[in-house]
N, C-alpha and C positions, 0 to 999 in steps of 0.2 A: 509804387506805380504813379506816374504823373497823371494829373487830371487835365482834361481839355479846358482851355480857357476860352471864354467868349470874347470875340474881338469884332470891332466894326472898323472897316477900312473905307475911307472916303476917297473918291476919284472925281476931281473937279468940284463944281458947285452943286450939281443936281443928280449925282449918281451915288448910290449906296451899295456896298458889297457886303452881303451877309455870308458868314462862314463860321467854322468851328462850332457847330451845334447851336447857333443862335436861331431859334425857330420862330420868334414873333417880333415884329417891329412895325408899328403903325398899321396894324391890321393885316400885314403880309405874313404868310406862313410858308416855311420851307418844308415841302412834303417828303423829301428824301430822308431816310433813316440814317444814312451815313454821316458821321461827324465831319467828313472832309468835303461834303457836297457844298456847292456854291451856287447862288443865284444872284443875278444883278438886277436891281430894280431902280428905275429912274424916279427920283423924288424931286418934285418942283420946289422952288423956294417959297411958294405960298401953298396954303391948304386947298386942294382942289375940291370941287363939288362931288358929291357921292355918285352923280350920274356920269362922271367922266371915267373912262377906263384908265387903269394904271399900266403904263408901258412896261413890258417884261413879264407880266403875270399871265398864266394860261387862261383863256377865255372859256367859260362854261359852254357846253354843247346844248343846243336847243333850237327850236324852230323860230324863235323870236316872237314878237308881238303880232297878234292876229287882229286885224281891224274889225270893229263892231259893225253889224248890219243896221240899216235904218229901221225904225219902229214901223210895224205894219198893223193897221187897224182894220178888222173885218167884222161882219155882222152875220150871225147864223139865222136860219129860217124862223126860229122861235123868238127873234128879237134880241138875243144875247149878243152883246158887243165884246169882242176879243181883241186885246192889244198885245202884240208879240214883239219882243226885242231880244235878239240873239247876241249875247255878249261873248260867245265862244268859250265859256268857262266850264269847269267840271261840275259846279253846283248850280242848280236851277231853282228859281223861286216862283211859286204860283200864288197870285193874289186874287181872291174871289171877293168881290164887293157886292153886298146886298143893299139895295137902295131903300133902306128903312132903318130908322134909329129911334132914339128916345123922344125926339120931337113929334113923331107920329103916334105916340101913346095918348090915350085918353085917361081920365080919372079912374075909369074902371079897369083899364089894362096897364096901369102904371107899374113899371118894374119888369115888364115882360122882356125888354131888350137885354137887361142885365141877366135875367134868368136864362135867356136863350144862349148867351155866351158860355154858360156852364152846362147847358144841355146839348149843345152842338157836338158833332163828331162822336156820337154814341151809337146805340143799337139802331139798325135800319131793317128794312124788309129782307135784305139779302145777306146780312151778316150781323153778328152780335158785337157788342162793344169790345169784348176780349179779342175776338178775331180781328177786328179792325186795327186795334192797337198792336197786336202781334204782327200783322202783315206790314204795317208801316215801319215798325222797328226792324223787321227782318230785312227790308230793303234800304234801311238807313234814312228814312224820311221823318220829318218833324212837323207838326201842325199846331197852330195856336189860333184862338178866336178872340177878337176884341171888338168893342163897340164905341160909338160916339153919338152925338146928336143927329148926325146926318145919315150914317150908314153903319153896317156891320161888316167887319173885315176878317176874312179867313186867310191866314198866311201859312204857306206850306213850303218847306225847304226839302229838296231831294237831290239825288244824283241825276246827272243829265240823262243817263240811259234808262232811268226809272220814272220819267215824267208821265208816260201814258198809264202805267200801273198805279202810280200815286194819285193821279187825277181821277181815275176810275173809282178808287176806294173812297176818296173824299166826296166826290159828287153823289155817289150812291147814298152816303150818310146824310148829305144835305138835302137831297131831293126826296128820299123815302124814309124819313125818320119814324121811329115807333113811339117815342116819348113814353117809355114805361113808367108806371107809378113808382117803382123802386128807384129808378134813376132820377125821377123828379124829387123824391124825398132826399136822395143823396145830394142833389144839386142845391137844395135849400141851405145846406150847412155853409158852403163857401159864400153864398149870397148874404147870409146873416153876419158872417165874419167881415165881409166888405162894408156892410152898413155900419157895424160897430167901429171899424177903423175910420170910416168917413166922419162919424160923429166926434171922433177924437182928434181929427186933423183939420185945421183951418185951411191949409193949402188945398186939400182935396175938395173941400166944400166950395172954395172959391172957383176952382177949375170946373166943377160940375154945374155950378149955378151961373 
């Protein structure tokens, strides 16, 4: 039985003919399963930019790019300022900034900002730590807390349709925390680990000081 040979036929200076089972050439794919199928692709004499469409290839179906809306800043009755920017994406990010950091500490309260980053998003008056984590994972949300000299930042990533539910869970934990003794003892372990790592790393000490 004769085997099909792969052949490339050139027509002119900028046209390439793919046939006889040749499925890939310069990122182009022949989608038909038949060995006799043929597709004509125009190939320029120079390498085009990736943003340029290749003539002869089917274009993907889609609604195209959606323009972003302008940033909107508002202030609630309790003085909380809210900045909103709709990027029309499927993933939303919520950033909650607390205007307090390590620079606001006193010799008596030294280290409370670091400890708070380990204590945040735990048990509150309305739910336990287990329930909070379970609900966030159930709707595909992720939260993290970090701190600097100036402020404490809570970053939350979630699906666009779950913004209201995620915001409710996070704000309840931040506004009505319980600060259980067991959670405090558990949070001291990563704090001690961070302090030990800091004493061994000159780069971390320079950034902190």
